LUMGU-338473 format. One line per 5 residues: number of its first residue (from 1); their letters; for each residue x, y, z of C-alpha. Coordinates in nm, 4 decimals. Layout:
BEGIN
NUM) a) X/Y/Z  ...
END
This chain:
BEGIN
1) madsl) -1.1737/-13.8337/12.1158  -1.5085/-13.6763/12.2057  -1.6166/-13.3846/11.9892  -1.9765/-13.3406/12.1155  -2.1319/-13.2649/12.4554
6) vives) -2.4817/-13.3946/12.5296  -2.6714/-13.2510/12.8272  -2.9700/-13.4271/12.9838  -3.1455/-13.3716/13.3178  -3.0508/-13.6730/13.5294
11) pakak) -2.7453/-13.8928/13.5894  -2.9521/-14.2086/13.5240  -3.0560/-14.0767/13.1833  -2.6976/-13.9672/13.1123  -2.5682/-14.3152/13.1967
16) tigky) -2.8167/-14.4869/12.9630  -2.7639/-14.2493/12.6699  -2.3870/-14.2477/12.7133  -2.3754/-14.6233/12.6472  -2.5631/-14.5788/12.3199
21) lgsky) -2.3678/-14.2857/12.1751  -2.0118/-14.4077/12.2176  -1.6786/-14.2356/12.2741  -1.7386/-13.9362/12.0446  -1.9949/-13.7981/12.2877
26) ivkas) -1.9626/-13.6719/12.6452  -2.2971/-13.7030/12.8239  -2.3573/-13.4970/13.1375  -2.6558/-13.4103/13.3560  -2.7815/-13.0621/13.4461
31) mghir) -2.9710/-13.2060/13.7447  -3.2949/-13.0460/13.6265  -3.3448/-12.6706/13.5875  -3.0391/-12.4474/13.6209  -3.2218/-12.1110/13.6331
36) dlpks) -3.5487/-11.9988/13.7855  -3.7306/-11.6942/13.9164  -3.5855/-11.5802/14.2515  -3.7478/-11.7134/14.5680  -3.6859/-11.3921/14.7635
41) qfgvd) -3.8675/-11.1534/14.5285  -4.1459/-11.1359/14.2697  -3.8991/-11.1521/13.9810  -4.1289/-11.0366/13.6982  -4.1114/-10.6899/13.5396
46) vengf) -4.4808/-10.6259/13.4776  -4.4185/-10.2836/13.3226  -4.1830/-10.4170/13.0572  -4.3671/-10.6971/12.8845  -4.3710/-10.9260/13.1916
51) npkyi) -3.9999/-10.9789/13.1486  -3.8852/-11.2524/13.3908  -3.5727/-11.2079/13.5999  -3.3940/-11.5423/13.6066  -3.1177/-11.6297/13.8482
56) tirgk) -2.8978/-11.9362/13.8859  -3.0544/-12.1870/14.1231  -2.8624/-12.2094/14.4493  -2.6347/-12.5114/14.4612  -2.5993/-12.5415/14.0840
61) gsvlk) -2.2698/-12.3538/14.0652  -2.0447/-12.6606/14.0504  -2.2714/-12.8327/13.7967  -2.2713/-12.5273/13.5719  -1.8932/-12.4904/13.5944
66) elkda) -1.8537/-12.8542/13.4923  -2.0888/-12.8059/13.1963  -1.9179/-12.4797/13.0945  -1.5714/-12.6387/13.1059  -1.6902/-12.9409/12.9081
71) skkvk) -1.8577/-12.7225/12.6427  -1.5271/-12.5442/12.5710  -1.3567/-12.8737/12.4831  -1.6026/-12.9842/12.2132  -1.7196/-12.8648/11.8722
76) rvyla) -2.0930/-12.9123/11.9301  -2.3344/-12.9036/12.2244  -2.6597/-13.0999/12.2088  -2.9411/-13.0276/12.4544  -3.1400/-13.3477/12.5139
81) adpdr) -3.3794/-13.2620/12.7986  -3.7237/-13.4243/12.8135  -3.9629/-13.3756/12.5178  -4.2077/-13.1352/12.6834  -4.2418/-12.7696/12.7878
86) egeai) -4.0223/-12.8095/13.0946  -3.7564/-12.9903/12.8940  -3.7625/-12.7224/12.6248  -3.7251/-12.4518/12.8905  -3.4301/-12.6366/13.0489
91) awhla) -3.2649/-12.6563/12.7042  -3.3260/-12.2839/12.6467  -3.1742/-12.1866/12.9810  -2.8724/-12.4106/12.9159  -2.8272/-12.2586/12.5706
96) hylev) -2.8290/-11.9108/12.7251  -2.5733/-12.0022/12.9909  -2.3429/-12.1968/12.7589  -2.3759/-11.9411/12.4781  -2.5202/-12.1977/12.2393
101) dgtep) -2.7163/-12.0540/11.9446  -3.0686/-12.1842/11.9958  -3.1621/-12.1117/11.6338  -2.9069/-12.3705/11.5216  -2.9842/-12.7476/11.5318
106) crvvf) -2.8816/-12.8118/11.8926  -3.1993/-12.9622/12.0398  -3.2435/-13.3405/12.0416  -3.5661/-13.5088/12.1557  -3.6704/-13.8698/12.1811
111) neitk) -3.9825/-14.0334/12.3183  -3.8037/-14.3461/12.4406  -3.4517/-14.4130/12.5633  -3.3529/-14.7048/12.3450  -3.0431/-14.7358/12.1280
116) qavke) -3.2343/-14.7038/11.8008  -3.4519/-14.4109/11.9145  -3.1560/-14.2158/12.0566  -2.9352/-14.2665/11.7497  -3.2203/-14.1684/11.5163
121) afktp) -3.2849/-13.8526/11.7194  -2.9237/-13.7396/11.6871  -2.9517/-13.7620/11.3084  -3.2169/-13.4885/11.3066  -3.1443/-13.2257/11.5738
126) rqinm) -3.3622/-12.9144/11.5593  -3.3538/-12.5599/11.6897  -3.5075/-12.4714/12.0274  -3.8853/-12.4339/11.9974  -3.9630/-12.0948/12.1483
131) dlvna) -4.3385/-12.1609/12.1436  -4.2825/-12.4429/12.3916  -4.0474/-12.2250/12.5959  -4.2950/-11.9364/12.6045  -4.5795/-12.1671/12.7112
136) qqarr) -4.3637/-12.2808/13.0029  -4.2667/-11.9232/13.0895  -4.6287/-11.8112/13.0767  -4.7370/-12.0902/13.3142  -4.4488/-12.0152/13.5493
141) ildrf) -4.5289/-11.6427/13.5590  -4.9039/-11.7022/13.6009  -4.8279/-11.9239/13.8983  -4.5901/-11.6564/14.0285  -4.8700/-11.3946/14.0071
146) vgyki) -5.0993/-11.6018/14.2249  -4.8367/-11.7433/14.4595  -4.6330/-11.4272/14.5204  -4.9175/-11.1767/14.5299  -5.1928/-11.3618/14.7183
151) spllw) -4.9747/-11.5625/14.9589  -4.8203/-11.2558/15.1340  -5.1718/-11.1154/15.1653  -5.2822/-11.4339/15.3420  -4.9753/-11.4166/15.5691
156) kkvkk) -5.0675/-11.0613/15.6631  -5.4418/-11.1130/15.7067  -5.4598/-11.4696/15.8350  -5.1441/-11.6623/15.9219  -4.7807/-11.6983/15.8168
161) glsag) -4.6879/-11.9949/15.6023  -5.0112/-12.0047/15.4008  -5.0073/-12.0144/15.0236  -5.2382/-11.9838/14.7263  -5.1868/-12.1451/14.3894
166) rvqsv) -5.3648/-12.1283/14.0572  -5.4314/-12.5039/14.0345  -5.4084/-12.5945/14.4035  -5.6827/-12.3469/14.4978  -5.9281/-12.5025/14.2500
171) tvkli) -5.8301/-12.8495/14.3729  -5.9133/-12.7564/14.7321  -6.2424/-12.6039/14.6149  -6.3411/-12.9306/14.4445  -6.2804/-13.1218/14.7693
176) idren) -6.4764/-12.8657/14.9719  -6.7636/-12.8613/14.7205  -6.7849/-13.2394/14.7379  -6.7928/-13.2267/15.1205  -7.0731/-12.9688/15.1029
181) eidaf) -7.2657/-13.1960/14.8653  -7.2303/-13.4812/15.1142  -7.3427/-13.2607/15.4064  -7.6458/-13.1335/15.2118  -7.7426/-13.4756/15.0812
186) vpeey) -8.0856/-13.6009/15.1863  -8.1190/-13.9797/15.1526  -8.4213/-14.1019/14.9611  -8.5868/-14.4324/15.0391  -8.6312/-14.6963/14.7729
191) wsita) -8.7006/-15.0695/14.7726  -8.6140/-15.3762/14.5707  -8.7780/-15.7162/14.5471  -8.5553/-16.0088/14.4535  -8.6856/-16.3561/14.3733
196) klnhl) -8.4647/-16.6653/14.3969  -8.5473/-16.8990/14.1095  -8.4284/-17.2526/14.0382  -8.3973/-17.4257/13.7022  -8.2238/-17.7603/13.6531
201) nqtfd) -8.0246/-17.7198/13.9746  -7.9125/-17.3668/13.8815  -8.0172/-17.0810/14.1105  -8.0425/-16.7256/13.9809  -8.2027/-16.3944/14.0781
206) akfyg) -8.4889/-16.2075/13.9157  -8.5638/-15.8521/14.0275  -8.8906/-15.6586/14.0226  -8.9000/-15.4409/13.7106  -9.2481/-15.2910/13.6891
211) lngkk) -9.6242/-15.3301/13.6508  -9.8225/-15.3983/13.3347  -9.5065/-15.3947/13.1256  -9.3995/-15.0479/13.2420  -9.0994/-14.9796/13.4665
216) kelnn) -9.1921/-14.8731/13.8192  -8.9819/-14.7551/14.1118  -9.0751/-14.8802/14.4578  -9.0526/-14.5844/14.6958  -9.1949/-14.7159/15.0195
221) eaevn) -9.2995/-15.0277/15.2087  -9.6688/-14.9816/15.1245  -9.5961/-15.0077/14.7518  -9.3800/-15.3156/14.8149  -9.6530/-15.4871/15.0166
226) evlrs) -9.9039/-15.4176/14.7403  -9.6755/-15.5893/14.4866  -9.6131/-15.8826/14.7230  -9.9878/-15.9350/14.7707  -10.0431/-15.9290/14.3941
231) idnes) -9.7812/-16.1976/14.3270  -9.8601/-16.4216/14.6226  -9.8957/-16.7846/14.5062  -9.8378/-16.6787/14.1427  -9.5980/-16.8682/13.9177
236) ftvse) -9.3106/-16.6918/13.7396  -9.3945/-16.7352/13.3711  -9.1274/-16.6583/13.1095  -9.2787/-16.3849/12.8920  -8.9741/-16.2860/12.6840
241) vkeke) -8.6200/-16.4112/12.6260  -8.3651/-16.1856/12.4571  -8.0241/-16.3171/12.3599  -7.7589/-16.1181/12.1777  -7.3892/-16.0663/12.1385
246) rlrhp) -7.2222/-15.7592/12.2839  -6.8757/-15.6313/12.2050  -6.6533/-15.4984/12.4798  -6.3671/-15.2845/12.3560  -6.0239/-15.2451/12.5176
251) sppfi) -5.9184/-14.9280/12.6963  -5.6670/-14.7059/12.5139  -5.3013/-14.7193/12.6176  -5.2110/-14.5071/12.9169  -5.1699/-14.1326/12.9199
256) tsslq) -5.0315/-13.9661/13.2331  -5.3637/-13.9148/13.4099  -5.5053/-14.2607/13.3350  -5.1789/-14.4199/13.4530  -5.2030/-14.2301/13.7825
261) qeaar) -5.5664/-14.3355/13.8266  -5.5130/-14.7028/13.7462  -5.1967/-14.7293/13.9576  -5.3974/-14.5872/14.2486  -5.6791/-14.8381/14.1954
266) klgfr) -5.4801/-15.1531/14.1257  -5.1481/-15.0930/14.3011  -5.2416/-14.8481/14.5781  -4.9787/-14.6007/14.4499  -4.9976/-14.2291/14.5262
271) asktm) -4.9717/-14.0105/14.2142  -4.6232/-13.8940/14.3173  -4.5034/-14.2530/14.3577  -4.6433/-14.3525/14.0192  -4.4529/-14.0718/13.8461
276) svaqq) -4.1322/-14.1438/14.0379  -4.1306/-14.5146/13.9483  -4.2322/-14.4385/13.5884  -3.9373/-14.1970/13.5631  -3.7034/-14.4809/13.6644
281) lyegv) -3.8493/-14.7110/13.3993  -3.8191/-14.4377/13.1357  -3.4614/-14.3362/13.2174  -3.3286/-14.6891/13.2082  -3.2830/-15.0144/13.3967
286) elgke) -2.9765/-15.2410/13.3865  -3.0749/-15.5584/13.1998  -2.7641/-15.7721/13.2437  -2.5854/-15.8409/12.9138  -2.8237/-15.6098/12.7272
291) gtvgl) -2.6984/-15.3158/12.9322  -2.9082/-15.0194/13.0448  -3.2382/-14.9822/12.8579  -3.5326/-14.7485/12.8941  -3.8314/-14.9782/12.9386
296) itymr) -4.1185/-14.7347/12.8732  -4.1801/-14.4302/12.6570  -4.2027/-14.0801/12.8023  -4.4552/-14.0793/13.0868  -4.5806/-13.7189/13.0647
301) tdstr) -4.8204/-13.7225/12.7744  -5.1816/-13.6418/12.6845  -5.1768/-13.8501/12.3667  -5.3070/-14.2028/12.3036  -5.1196/-14.2222/11.9711
306) ispva) -4.8989/-14.5258/11.9072  -4.6225/-14.5369/11.6452  -4.6916/-14.7712/11.3499  -4.3686/-14.9604/11.4282  -4.4781/-15.0298/11.7881
311) qeear) -4.8258/-15.1293/11.6693  -4.6896/-15.3751/11.4174  -4.4560/-15.5269/11.6762  -4.7515/-15.5646/11.9157  -4.9597/-15.7368/11.6478
316) eyvte) -4.6772/-15.9809/11.5750  -4.6333/-16.0585/11.9453  -5.0062/-16.1119/12.0087  -5.0349/-16.3388/11.7036  -4.7403/-16.5490/11.8212
321) kygad) -4.8617/-16.5641/12.1822  -5.2398/-16.5965/12.1467  -5.3205/-16.6567/11.7799  -5.4489/-16.4523/11.4867  -5.8027/-16.4278/11.6322
326) yipae) -5.6684/-16.2027/11.9076  -5.5667/-15.9189/11.6760  -5.8210/-15.6979/11.4949  -5.8259/-15.6836/11.1156  -5.6920/-15.3273/11.1297
331) pkqyt) -5.4716/-15.1761/11.4046  -5.6836/-15.0009/11.6668  -5.6767/-14.6209/11.6642  -5.7763/-14.4186/11.9678  -5.9068/-14.0637/11.9790
336) kknsg) -5.6654/-13.8290/12.1517  -5.7895/-13.6598/12.4695  -5.6763/-13.3093/12.3758  -5.6108/-13.1462/12.0418  -5.2961/-12.9606/12.1477
341) aqdah) -4.9343/-13.0012/12.0505  -4.8851/-13.2743/12.3091  -4.9892/-13.5242/12.0395  -4.6280/-13.5087/11.9235  -4.5747/-13.7614/12.2030
346) eairp) -4.6950/-14.1171/12.2041  -4.9014/-14.2869/12.4696  -4.7144/-14.4555/12.7541  -4.6083/-14.8001/12.6338  -4.3223/-15.0487/12.6697
351) tsiyr) -4.0336/-14.9669/12.4373  -4.0556/-15.3271/12.3173  -4.3497/-15.5571/12.3781  -4.1086/-15.8501/12.3585  -3.9692/-15.7415/12.6970
356) dpetm) -4.2618/-15.8998/12.8767  -4.3022/-15.8440/13.2533  -4.1956/-16.1913/13.3622  -3.8729/-16.1689/13.1603  -3.7989/-15.8266/13.3118
361) kpfls) -3.8919/-15.9241/13.6688  -3.5391/-16.0307/13.7813  -3.4043/-15.6859/13.6891  -3.6746/-15.4749/13.8565  -3.7639/-15.3769/14.2105
366) rdqfr) -4.1087/-15.4831/14.3328  -4.2625/-15.1419/14.2605  -4.0915/-15.1164/13.9213  -4.2173/-15.4609/13.8228  -4.5762/-15.3923/13.9295
371) lykli) -4.5951/-15.0624/13.7419  -4.4170/-15.2004/13.4351  -4.6586/-15.4946/13.4247  -4.9530/-15.2549/13.4463  -4.8189/-15.0471/13.1545
376) wdrfa) -4.7262/-15.3564/12.9491  -5.0628/-15.5260/13.0073  -5.2605/-15.2138/12.9208  -5.0653/-15.1558/12.5992  -5.0845/-15.5183/12.4859
381) asqms) -5.4594/-15.5294/12.5546  -5.5146/-15.1989/12.3717  -5.3870/-15.3581/12.0497  -5.5966/-15.6774/12.0824  -5.9383/-15.7762/11.9520
386) savld) -6.2546/-15.6724/12.1293  -6.4117/-15.9256/12.3626  -6.7415/-16.0886/12.2644  -7.0030/-16.1418/12.5362  -7.3201/-16.3469/12.5107
391) tmtvd) -7.5930/-16.1625/12.6983  -7.9358/-16.2854/12.7973  -8.2305/-16.0957/12.9435  -8.5404/-16.2811/13.0621  -8.8692/-16.1182/13.1650
396) fkvge) -9.1104/-16.3053/13.3913  -9.4786/-16.2237/13.4161  -9.6088/-16.2677/13.7704  -9.9689/-16.1519/13.7839  -9.9528/-15.7861/13.6767
401) atfrs) -9.5873/-15.7576/13.7811  -9.2783/-15.8050/13.5664  -8.9547/-15.9444/13.7073  -8.6322/-15.9303/13.5080  -8.3144/-16.1353/13.5170
406) sgski) -7.9972/-16.0599/13.3211  -7.6808/-16.2574/13.2686  -7.3782/-16.2691/13.0453  -7.0809/-16.4891/12.9725  -6.7597/-16.4430/12.7835
411) kfagf) -6.7842/-16.6017/12.4386  -6.4438/-16.4764/12.3210  -6.2030/-16.3187/12.5717  -6.0068/-16.1034/12.3250  -5.8163/-15.8318/12.5132
416) mkvyv) -5.9649/-15.9502/12.8442  -5.7237/-16.2434/12.8345  -5.4525/-15.9906/12.9265  -5.6082/-15.6948/13.1074  -5.9340/-15.5349/13.2235
421) egndd) -5.9488/-15.1754/13.3484  -6.0213/-15.1276/13.7176  -6.2826/-14.9037/13.8789  -6.2873/-14.6698/14.1755  -6.4958/-14.8885/14.4069
426) gtvee) -6.2643/-15.1880/14.3658  -6.5355/-15.4297/14.2521  -6.4621/-15.7040/13.9997  -6.7223/-15.7715/13.7320  -6.8663/-16.1208/13.7496
431) ytflp) -7.0074/-16.3042/13.4509  -7.2940/-16.5463/13.5100  -7.5158/-16.6865/13.2384  -7.8789/-16.7769/13.2849  -8.0084/-17.1278/13.2212
436) alqkd) -8.1741/-17.2120/12.8885  -8.5278/-17.0810/12.9453  -8.8162/-17.1004/12.6998  -9.1141/-16.8681/12.6527  -9.4179/-16.9646/12.8655
441) eqltp) -9.2011/-17.1836/13.0907  -9.3131/-17.1576/13.4536  -9.0929/-17.1463/13.7638  -9.1757/-17.1416/14.1326  -8.9660/-16.9005/14.3481
446) adidp) -8.7629/-17.0531/14.6298  -8.7627/-16.7187/14.8103  -8.8827/-16.3623/14.7627  -8.6782/-16.0982/14.9421  -8.8013/-15.7360/14.9728
451) kqhft) -8.5265/-15.4984/15.0808  -8.5180/-15.1357/15.1881  -8.2406/-14.9105/15.0546  -8.1449/-14.5457/15.0774  -7.9685/-14.3415/14.8125
456) qpppr) -7.6074/-14.2606/14.9001  -7.4275/-13.9242/14.8798  -7.1572/-13.8787/14.6170  -6.8316/-14.0432/14.7287  -6.5428/-13.8395/14.8655
461) ytear) -6.2503/-13.7970/14.6334  -5.9777/-14.0554/14.6332  -5.6588/-13.9653/14.4452  -5.7872/-14.1579/14.1431  -6.1261/-13.9822/14.1474
466) lvral) -5.9680/-13.6408/14.1990  -5.7173/-13.6869/13.9148  -6.0036/-13.7912/13.6870  -6.2084/-13.4869/13.7902  -5.9165/-13.2494/13.7273
471) eelgi) -5.8585/-13.4058/13.3868  -6.2255/-13.3986/13.2847  -6.2582/-13.0344/13.3913  -5.9377/-12.9377/13.2093  -5.7691/-12.8060/13.5245
476) grpst) -5.3906/-12.8176/13.5216  -5.2070/-13.0788/13.3191  -5.1278/-13.4403/13.4117  -4.7683/-13.3547/13.5041  -4.9006/-13.1077/13.7647
481) yaptl) -5.1450/-13.3410/13.9416  -4.8968/-13.5224/14.1653  -4.7225/-13.2076/14.3010  -5.0588/-13.0310/14.3414  -5.2012/-13.3120/14.5565
486) etvqk) -4.8842/-13.3121/14.7663  -4.8959/-12.9326/14.8149  -5.2576/-12.9066/14.9345  -5.1830/-13.1700/15.1998  -4.8555/-13.0097/15.3097
491) rgyva) -5.0320/-12.6768/15.3571  -5.2928/-12.8410/15.5776  -5.5839/-12.7444/15.3491  -5.6988/-13.1038/15.3087  -5.6296/-13.4318/15.4883
496) leekk) -5.6130/-13.7798/15.3411  -5.7771/-14.0359/15.5670  -5.8466/-14.3944/15.4611  -5.7415/-14.2855/15.1087  -6.0155/-14.0197/15.0923
501) ffpte) -5.9745/-13.6413/15.0915  -6.1370/-13.4310/15.3643  -6.1171/-13.0511/15.3789  -5.9759/-12.8957/15.6953  -6.1079/-12.5850/15.8712
506) lgeli) -5.8050/-12.3958/15.7442  -5.8744/-12.5101/15.3875  -6.2359/-12.3976/15.4144  -6.1320/-12.0572/15.5510  -5.8806/-11.9936/15.2718
511) nqlme) -6.1329/-12.1132/15.0125  -6.3915/-11.8702/15.1522  -6.1488/-11.5779/15.1259  -6.0443/-11.6755/14.7742  -6.4078/-11.7031/14.6612
516) effpe) -6.4829/-11.3585/14.8011  -6.1841/-11.1703/14.6634  -6.0444/-11.3813/14.3755  -6.3442/-11.5636/14.2234  -6.1722/-11.6112/13.8850
521) ilnve) -5.8931/-11.8149/14.0452  -6.1510/-12.0624/14.1796  -6.3678/-12.0619/13.8677  -6.3303/-12.4013/13.7034  -6.4185/-12.2762/13.3542
526) ftanm) -6.1803/-11.9803/13.3843  -5.8956/-12.2080/13.4953  -5.9666/-12.4576/13.2145  -5.9712/-12.1743/12.9578  -5.6340/-12.0588/13.0885
531) ednld) -5.4949/-12.4082/13.0237  -5.6322/-12.3875/12.6698  -5.4613/-12.0519/12.6235  -5.1300/-12.2037/12.7323  -5.1832/-12.4823/12.4785
536) hveeg) -5.2427/-12.2164/12.2117  -4.9153/-12.0495/12.3081  -4.7422/-12.3856/12.2648  -4.9036/-12.4251/11.9234  -4.7859/-12.0772/11.8218
541) tedwv) -5.1376/-11.9382/11.7765  -5.1431/-11.7161/12.0882  -4.8977/-11.4538/12.2146  -4.7756/-11.5415/12.5630  -4.7430/-11.1787/12.6742
546) kvlsd) -5.1047/-11.1107/12.5747  -5.2209/-11.4127/12.7806  -5.0376/-11.2732/13.0833  -5.1622/-10.9198/13.0222  -5.5273/-11.0256/12.9939
551) fyetf) -5.5027/-11.2174/13.3217  -5.3101/-10.9522/13.5133  -5.5454/-10.6656/13.4227  -5.8316/-10.8138/13.6266  -5.6059/-10.9791/13.8831
556) ekrlq) -5.4360/-10.6522/13.9810  -5.7743/-10.4863/14.0487  -5.8849/-10.7803/14.2624  -5.5593/-10.7611/14.4551  -5.6068/-10.3913/14.5363
561) vaeee) -5.9606/-10.4529/14.6653  -5.8420/-10.7466/14.8773  -5.5602/-10.5386/15.0296  -5.8136/-10.2783/15.1403  -6.1181/-10.4864/15.2313
566) mkeie) -5.9951/-10.8262/15.3548  -6.0220/-10.8288/15.7328  -5.7543/-10.9724/15.9556  -5.8517/-11.3128/16.0902  -5.6924/-11.4654/16.3958
571) iqdev) -5.6937/-11.8442/16.3878  -5.7182/-11.9844/16.7366  -5.5657/-12.3270/16.7911  -5.8075/-12.5821/16.9347  -5.6949/-12.6650/17.2888
576) sdelc) -5.6868/-13.0330/17.3880  -5.7415/-13.1713/17.7380  -5.3806/-13.2944/17.7521  -5.0869/-13.1128/17.9143  -4.7332/-13.0976/17.7805
581) ekcgk) -4.5156/-13.3472/17.9659  -4.2148/-13.1161/17.9252  -4.3442/-12.7785/18.0438  -4.6987/-12.8400/18.1714  -4.8757/-12.6044/17.9291
586) plvyk) -5.1854/-12.7212/17.7372  -5.1323/-12.9089/17.4126  -5.3137/-12.7717/17.1067  -5.4203/-12.9366/16.7816  -5.2143/-12.8516/16.4748
591) mgrfg) -5.2478/-12.9595/16.1123  -4.9491/-13.1214/15.9442  -4.8767/-13.3000/15.6204  -5.0230/-13.6272/15.7462  -5.3167/-13.4863/15.9387
596) rflac) -5.3598/-13.3412/16.2856  -5.1073/-13.3689/16.5666  -5.0601/-13.2232/16.9160  -4.8128/-12.9451/16.9867  -4.7259/-12.7442/17.2940
601) sgfpd) -4.9049/-12.4097/17.3221  -4.5789/-12.2696/17.4620  -4.4140/-12.2733/17.1169  -4.1494/-12.1475/17.0343  -4.0174/-12.1731/17.3948
606) crntk) -4.1279/-12.5375/17.4037  -4.1234/-12.7350/17.0783  -4.2738/-13.0569/17.2106  -4.5074/-13.2396/16.9712  -4.6797/-13.5776/16.9827
611) pivkd) -4.9041/-13.7752/16.7500  -5.2753/-13.8094/16.8084  -5.3416/-14.1725/16.8868  -5.6799/-14.3364/16.8405  -5.7909/-14.6106/17.0774
616) igvec) -5.9487/-14.8904/16.8707  -6.0906/-15.0703/17.1754  -5.8666/-15.3784/17.1567  -5.6417/-15.5151/17.4324  -5.2745/-15.5505/17.3350
621) pkchk) -5.2315/-15.9157/17.2259  -4.8675/-15.9168/17.3392  -4.8560/-15.7692/17.6909  -5.2320/-15.7888/17.7696  -5.1920/-15.4717/17.9786
626) gkvve) -5.1997/-15.1872/17.7318  -5.4492/-15.0909/17.4622  -5.3920/-15.1014/17.0876  -5.3918/-14.7524/16.9361  -5.3838/-14.6283/16.5774
631) rrskk) -5.0724/-14.4318/16.4801  -4.9140/-14.2902/16.1658  -4.5644/-14.3582/16.0343  -4.3370/-14.0768/15.9136  -4.4615/-14.1459/15.5615
636) grify) -4.8236/-14.1124/15.6718  -4.9112/-14.4827/15.6673  -5.1458/-14.6046/15.9432  -5.0181/-14.8765/16.1769  -5.1190/-15.0162/16.5159
641) gcdty) -4.9176/-15.0406/16.8365  -4.9439/-15.0766/17.2122  -5.0060/-14.7536/17.4042  -4.7461/-14.8569/17.6654  -4.4613/-14.8272/17.4123
646) pecdy) -4.1629/-14.8482/17.4696  -4.2432/-15.0892/17.7557  -4.4297/-15.3068/17.5026  -4.3079/-15.3079/17.1418  -4.6171/-15.4662/16.9820
651) vswdk) -4.6737/-15.3286/16.6315  -4.8908/-15.4353/16.3352  -4.9751/-15.2960/15.9903  -5.3046/-15.4895/16.0063  -5.5819/-15.3755/16.2392
656) ptnkn) -5.6245/-15.6104/16.5398  -5.9772/-15.7103/16.6432  -6.1454/-15.8566/16.9519  -6.2334/-16.1752/16.7639  -6.0290/-16.4915/16.8104
661) cpncg) -5.9499/-16.7611/16.5566  -6.1835/-17.0629/16.6014  -5.8979/-17.2950/16.5010  -5.5976/-17.1787/16.7053  -5.7341/-16.9081/16.9352
666) qglve) -5.5080/-16.6230/16.8169  -5.6552/-16.2762/16.7722  -5.7837/-16.2096/16.4186  -5.6607/-15.9032/16.2259  -5.8405/-15.7052/15.9601
671) krnrn) -5.6800/-15.7159/15.6147  -5.7958/-15.4848/15.3390  -5.7230/-15.4707/14.9671  -5.8989/-15.3565/14.6520  -6.1217/-15.6675/14.6595
676) garlq) -6.2612/-15.5950/15.0051  -6.1848/-15.6787/15.3677  -6.1253/-16.0076/15.5488  -6.0538/-16.1254/15.9008  -5.7290/-16.3206/15.8914
681) cpgcd) -5.5518/-16.5308/16.1526  -5.1785/-16.4459/16.1771  -5.1072/-16.7927/16.3174  -5.2867/-17.0225/16.0701  -5.4697/-17.0185/15.7356
686) yseei) -5.8131/-16.9280/15.8783  -5.9889/-16.6273/15.7230  -6.3433/-16.5011/15.6841  -6.4971/-16.2281/15.4727  -6.6131/-15.9043/15.6341
691) veend) -6.9579/-15.8191/15.5043  -6.9837/-15.4445/15.4518  -7.2683/-15.2255/15.3347  -7.1815/-15.1056/14.9835  -7.2932/-14.7803/14.8243
696) e) -7.6175/-14.8455/14.6442
END
C-alpha cells in the first residue's frame, strides 16, 4: 500500500515517474502553479515589506482538493517540481497549502527523468530552498510593479489593452533601435577585384589585397581603374606560400538560449515551439518495451556543465562508433556562461547517448525527432576531438599590386563528422584547397573582374538574433525569452514578417513614452544589473526585500511624475479605401498578433474583420480568372490562394511565379529553406537556383 505522495507539475511527468517509483508511491500533478498574485488587484503590500498577497488560481479547486485528500492518506509528501526557481516556488506554495513542513526533507529534484536519476533523488530529499523561492518572488513582484502600475497609466493616457513589462519593454526598444540604425545607415561604396587563375586544370580566385605589400581598400572606380592599368599584361607571380594546420573546436552542449537559436536556424522553430517540444522530450516518451523515458535533461539551464558519468558514456560511445582518434585525451570542459547558482544544472543533453536519434525515430513525432537529433548531435560533437584543417594562403605579385588567395581542406573531421553549428545567414561553409603552387611560379589570369559593392545596414532581428542579443546583454533569463517574444507580438508592438522583427507605430509610441518617463526600465545596463541582483538573491548573498525596495524608491517617483505630466494621446486608426461589406462603413487598419488586419470602423456595433491580402502579380494557375494573393493562416504562417475564393479553392504554401517549367510547362513555385531559394516545378523534377544579392 502507498505510504508516500509525490507531486509534480504535469500529468506526463507524473506518468513517467510513477512507473519508476512503484506501488509505495502515489504520483499526482499540480498542473503548474496553484497560487499566484491576484489578477484583479496589485496584490503587494508595499508598506509591510512588500508582502505578496497570494490567492488560489481560478480553476485549481478540484486539483487542490484531490491533492489535499491524497496527502491525508500517506505518511510523507514529496514535492518534485522542476529544478529551478519556478519549481521551487511551486513546491513552497504546495507545502503551504498541504501543511507540509518545508524545513523538513520534502523537496526532491532531478535533472533528468530516468529510472536511476529519479530513484537516486528520492534517497536524498532536501528542505525547500528559500533563496530560490525569494528570487522567484522578487522577480514576480518586480514584474508586477511594472505591469500593474504602468499599464493602467497607458490605458488612461493612450489606449485600453496596452501593457508594459520589465523585459518586454527592453526587447521592443532593441527592435526599435535596430530599425533606427537601419534608417540612419548611409551606404559606403567599395570595390573588389577578383582574378580567375588556372593551374593544372584547377580554377581558383585571387583577390586584390594591396599595393607595395600594404593592404589597401578600393573606395571608388578611379582607384580600381588605376590598379587595373598597373596590372595590365602583367603575370601573376607567386611571392609567398603559407601552409599551416588550424584547429577548429566543437561548440559546447546546448543551454536554453543556444538551443532556441540553433533550432530557429536549422529547424525553423519559434522559441515557444522549441521549449514546448523540449518539455515533451524531458517529461518522457513511450519507448515500447522500455516504457516511458525522459530523453533529455532539464531544458531550462544556463550551464554547460556535463556530469562525469555522462561524459564517460559519451567517450565510450564515440570510441565504439568512430574510433579512439575521435575522442580527446582529456574530457572537454566548457566555461559556464554565468557564475550564478544555475550551474547546479547540467547542459541540455540526451539522458543516454546510446539512445541515438535513428533508434528513437519510430517513437517520436517529426518535431520531437528533429529537436532530439539536434540535441543529441550537439552533445556528441561537444565531447569529440577538435577538427584539423589544412590552410593555405598564397600571395601573388602583379606589378606593384598584391593579390591573395586562401583555401582550406579538412585533414581530420573530428567533431565535424557529427555536427557543425549553424549561423544566422544560413550559409554553409565550403572547404576548397588551392593547387600546389611554388614560389616564383607564374600564372596568367583567365579573367579579371572588378566589382562595385556598398556596405549594408545591420540586419533586422530574427528570433535567433534577438535571443542572442538578449542573452549577451544579460536581459531576462533564457526561460523568459519565448514568452517575451510572444507577448510583444500579441500586444502589437512589433510584427514578424519573413522571420524578421519590425516595430509598429504603436510600439514606437509606447517606447517613446517609456523613455521619457521610465528611462531605467528601458536602460539595458539597469535591466541586466537587476538580473544579477536576482541571481544574488538565489545565491543567498542579497536580501530580496532590499532589491525590491531599492527599485521601488525611484520607480514610485517616476510614476508620480508620469501621472501628472504624461499627456493623453488619441490614437487614430488608419482608414483604408475599402468599405465594410456588412454595414457600409469604412474599414480601418488594426494590429493583431500576426500583423495588420482590416476591421470595421463601426465597432462594437459591427464586428466585421478581414485579412489584408497582398496581390503578388500572378494569375491563378487553377481557374485562370482570379489573382494569387498572399494570406496568413490562423497560426500566422504565410500561404497563397486565389482571390476568388470560395469560387476557386486554389491554395499553396509555396509562392507561385509567372515562370513556366521548360520541361512540362507548369508554373514554377518559389521554395525557400536555410540554404537559399529555388524555383521548383510541382509537376516534375525541374528546379533552378534563384540568385539573390547577399549582404556584403
